[in-house]
C-alpha positions, 0 to 999 in steps of 0.5 A: 068800021062798026063798033057795037057794045055787046052785053053778056060776053064773059070769057074768051069763048063768048068772044069766039061765039060773037066773032063766028056769028058776025063772020057769017053776016054777008059783007063782014070782012073782019070781026073781033070781040073783047069781052073785058070791054064789051065791044065787038068791032066789024069791018066791011059793008054789012048792015048794022041791023044784020050784025045786031040780029047775028049777035042776038041769035048767038045769045048776046045783046047789043046795047047803047054805049 
């Protein structure tokens, strides 16, 4: 499991956008996002760099915890 700190999520719609972006990454089995905690969680064997790129392309930013 990979947990990423995501900056810029402010609502349920943001969570949906992040989950949809992550779900398109090869190797992702499941993805969830929580805008209140600012966290996206991914299960599967996707490369972290690909996850970060997908979040960036969706308009959000992965930040250090």
